[in-house]
C-alpha positions, -999 to 999 in steps of 0.1 A, spaced: 0 0 0 28 24 9 46 16 -24 13 23 -43 10 57 -25 46 65 -35 39 57 -72 8 79 -71 27 107 -55 55 105 -81 29 104 -109 12 136 -96 46 153 -93 54 144 -129 21 157 -141 26 189 -122 60 195 -136 52 185 -172 34 218 -179 55 243 -198 64 273 -177 66 305 -197 90 332 -187 82 369 -190 102 373 -222 89 375 -257 110 346 -268 93 324 -242 58 339 -246 60 336 -284 69 299 -281 35 289 -267 14 269 -292 -19 285 -301 -47 264 -285 -62 244 -315 -98 256 -310 -90 290 -323 -77 280 -358 -106 256 -361 -132 282 -353 -125 306 -383 -154 330 -376 -159 355 -347 -180 385 -340 -166 418 -327 -189 441 -306 -180 477 -302 -202 492 -275 -197 521 -250 -204 557 -243 -194 565 -279 -227 546 -289 -247 576 -275 -236 604 -299 -233 575 -325 -219 600 -350 -188 597 -371 -168 571 -352 -161 554 -318 -132 579 -317 -158 607 -312 -143 621 -280 -108 623 -295 -119 638 -328 -141 664 -311 -119 675 -281 -84 667 -291 -82 670 -329 -112 694 -330 -123 681 -364 -149 703 -380 -177 677 -385 -176 668 -348 -173 703 -335 -202 714 -357 -223 684 -346 -219 694 -310 -225 731 -316 -257 723 -335 -272 698 -310 -258 703 -275 -254 733 -251 -219 749 -250 -210 735 -216 -218 699 -225 -189 675 -218 -183 640 -232 -189 626 -197 -225 639 -199 -232 613 -226 -227 585 -201 -261 587 -183 -277 584 -217 -259 551 -223 -291 533 -210 -291 498 -226 -328 494 -217 -334 471 -247 -302 450 -241 -312 414 -239 -280 392 -237 -300 361 -246 -314 378 -277 -279 389 -287 -266 353 -282 -293 340 -305 -282 364 -333 -245 356 -328 -251 319 -328 -273 321 -359 -243 337 -378 -222 306 -376 -196 324 -355 -177 303 -329 -166 332 -306 -173 368 -298 -152 397 -286 -169 424 -266 -153 458 -259 -151 458 -221 -133 492 -223 -124 513 -253 -99 542 -253 -125 564 -236 -119 544 -204 -155 537 -196 -159 500 -185 -189 478 -193 -184 461 -159 -182 476 -124 -144 480 -125 -130 489 -90 -104 509 -108 -127 530 -129 -146 550 -102 -178 566 -115 -169 558 -151 -184 523 -155 -217 507 -165 -227 497 -129 -224 532 -115 -233 554 -145 -257 547 -174 -274 513 -174 -265 505 -137 -258 469 -149 -228 446 -153 -231 442 -191 -200 419 -193 -215 395 -168 -249 395 -185 -233 387 -219 -209 361 -205 -237 343 -187 -261 343 -216 -235 331 -240 -225 302 -219 -261 292 -209 -275 294 -244 -248 286 -270 -214 269 -276 -198 302 -285 -166 311 -267 -163 344 -248 -137 369 -259 -131 403 -242 -114 434 -258 -96 458 -235 -77 490 -243 -44 493 -226 -44 531 -226 -71 558 -221 -70 590 -241 -76 615 -213 -67 597 -181 -45 621 -161 -23 592 -149 -16 581 -185 -9 617 -195 15 621 -166 34 589 -176 34 600 -213 49 634 -203 77 616 -186 83 595 -218 70 564 -199 98 564 -174 70 563 -147 43 537 -148 16 550 -125 -12 543 -150 -5 506 -158 1 496 -122 -29 514 -108 -54 510 -137 -45 488 -167 -30 457 -151 -55 455 -122 -83 456 -147 -68 429 -169 -63 405 -140 -99 413 -128 -113 405 -163 -95 372 -165 -103 360 -130 -139 372 -130 -151 363 -165 -126 337 -177 -126 347 -214 -110 325 -239 -99 353 -262 -82 384 -247 -81 410 -274 -57 438 -264 -55 472 -281 -44 508 -278 -8 509 -266 -7 547 -266 27 546 -283 42 532 -251 66 502 -252 56 468 -239 79 471 -209 58 501 -197 27 479 -198 46 449 -183 30 429 -211 53 399 -209 49 397 -171 11 397 -175 11 372 -204 34 348 -184 8 348 -156 -20 344 -182 -3 313 -197 10 298 -165 -14 304 -137 -46 320 -149 -79 301 -148 -79 300 -187 -42 291 -192 -50 260 -213 -75 275 -237 -70 313 -238 -57 330 -270 -45 365 -273 -34 389 -300 -4 410 -309 -12 445 -295 8 446 -263 30 477 -268 46 498 -295 64 475 -319 47 442 -308 20 443 -335 25 416 -362 57 405 -343 48 392 -308 19 376 -290 -6 349 -300 -24 354 -333 -14 384 -354 -38 412 -364 -11 435 -380 -36 462 -389 -74 468 -388 -91 452 -418 -59 432 -425 -61 412 -457 -27 401 -470 -41 381 -500 -15 354 -496 -6 327 -470 12 338 -439 35 316 -418 19 328 -385 -18 325 -375 -36 358 -381 -70 374 -378 -88 399 -401 -108 422 -377 -131 442 -399 -164 461 -399 -197 455 -416 -202 493 -415 -171 501 -435 -166 536 -420 -169 529 -382 -166 503 -355 -192 520 -333 -228 525 -343 -235 555 -365 -271 568 -367 -264 586 -399 -247 557 -418 -262 553 -453 -269 518 -467 -240 521 -491 -215 522 -462 -225 486 -452 -210 456 -468 -233 435 -488 -236 398 -479 -217 390 -512 -188 412 -500 -189 397 -465 -188 361 -478 -160 370 -502 -140 385 -473 -145 354 -452 -135 330 -480 -103 350 -489 -94 353 -452 -98 316 -445 -81 305 -477 -50 325 -466 -50 310 -432 -68 337 -412 -98 340 -390 -125 366 -397 -137 388 -368 -166 408 -382 -178 438 -362 -212 451 -353 -219 483 -333 -250 481 -311 -271 512 -302 -269 531 -269 -301 514 -258 -288 479 -265 -302 470 -299 -284 453 -327 -297 472 -357 -317 451 -383 -290 456 -410 -263 440 -388 -287 412 -377 -296 405 -413 -259 403 -424 -251 379 -395 -281 356 -402 -272 356 -439 -237 345 -431 -251 317 -410 -273 306 -438 -243 304 -461 -222 286 -435 -250 260 -430 -244 248 -466 -207 256 -469 -193 253 -434 -174 221 -443 -151 243 -465 -145 268 -437 -144 252 -402 -115 229 -392 -99 235 -426 -63 244 -433 -48 265 -461 -41 244 -493 -9 246 -514 -26 272 -536 -48 299 -522 -66 309 -554 -70 294 -589 -44 302 -616 -69 299 -645 -103 310 -633 -106 342 -612 -126 346 -580 -120 310 -569 -104 304 -535 -92 270 -520 -92 254 -486 -85 219 -476 -90 191 -450 -59 169 -452 -73 144 -427 -102 137 -451 -80 142 -483 -105 168 -494 -99 200 -513 -126 228 -515 -128 252 -544 -151 281 -534 -166 300 -564 -175 336 -557 -192 338 -591 -215 313 -607 -203 308 -643 -226 317 -672 -215 289 -696 -225 259 -675 -190 248 -665 -159 259 -646 -122 252 -651 -101 246 -620 -64 249 -630 -48 240 -597 -59 205 -587 -41 174 -600 -68 149 -608 -70 112 -619 -99 97 -639 -117 70 -620 -104 83 -586 -112 120 -584 -148 128 -574 -164 163 -574 -195 174 -556 -213 207 -551 -220 212 -514 -257 213 -507 -265 195 -540 -246 164 -550 -221 147 -574 -210 165 -606 -193 153 -638 -159 165 -648 -133 161 -676 -95 166 -675 -81 196 -693 -46 203 -706 -20 210 -695 -35 203 -660 -67 207 -640 -103 198 -648 -135 212 -662 -165 207 -639 -200 205 -655 -223 225 -633 -259 215 -628 -287 235 -645 -306 247 -615 -334 272 -611 -329 300 -585 -349 281 -558 -329 249 -564 -295 266 -558 -279 253 -526 -272 289 -516 -272 323 -531 -239 340 -527 -209 316 -532 -207 280 -541 -183 252 -530 -170 223 -550 -156 195 -529 -128 174 -545 -117 140 -532 -90 118 -548 -72 149 -560 -39 166 -550 
């Protein structure tokens, strides 16, 4: 019995010491493998919501453009519609969220086919959507809705869907006096990160246990000022989400597209070719703003055709798509956003096999026929050719796949098997079915699945 106890104790010690311990250096932090769920997920939803949703004019950078840059459209907007002594802080009580129903939002997000969401817990304005102990009188529990909006969203998401929770957090705040003080000393002091940023980051992780931590807004300060590697070492070694959490590359000046988890490189990043490192295209359905704009014309919103094309190109080149919606100050997701998300879900119901759990193929797009992008599932020996346009002549030539008669099979997802013929010098011509509009498997892009091809 004593010997068995000793064996068990040694086994437990071995298990305890087998976990990789990450050091607070970029070399060590960057060596951590990305948890597999993230690459398999492919599709996420970004939600930009805050006090900027009250003026809902121009951009979520409203405060900066109005007060700091004094851009004419913003100055004129305020002069026309508000008294002269009105401050940005006066918008906060009007951030009411009375129509916010987290379960309703979850239903919309789940219907889109997305596998994770990323909610702005705090943008550069500094207002937090939870009752941050470090954001006195500038948070959603004390001013505005008087509710913990992060908790409501996290609970509804977990109770009513399989989506994973992601949280966005801005490192810096435009007008925080402590940050301005540190910036004036060229970041030789660190009053702001030690008393504000880092306590909030630890609190978000421990309290809400997100599986995506989406950092942003370094304020031109280096990562040492933010103690980014120290925080990430804790996140990967000791946090409650250490095994599943993924994070991005916005952890201080110079870290973007260089250090961290997945790379974002730039907003609306679309390299058009395969990258060696996992990346994400964070982009907006309203092409001009991340926050809601009351005055946005229909022409500023992406069509579903454009949105599907963006998804297909992104996934073909090895990326994930994080598509943004901006809710209203009273907590609604506008019908135009809801429609786009539900349309994306309709498309993914038919074509999801070519998106989820796929890897980039040896060719990203076709060399003969334009507007065709490839993905693959090596484990199933399947290649997917996604056509963004339905040909007018009844057939399509795929120049990239190497095919063998009697072995290669082609099917149209949502329909069935198709006939094909080899073409010279290489590739194949696929005969497309003659379908009426109502018989089409989907309306915006179509997927050919090839097996027995290389």
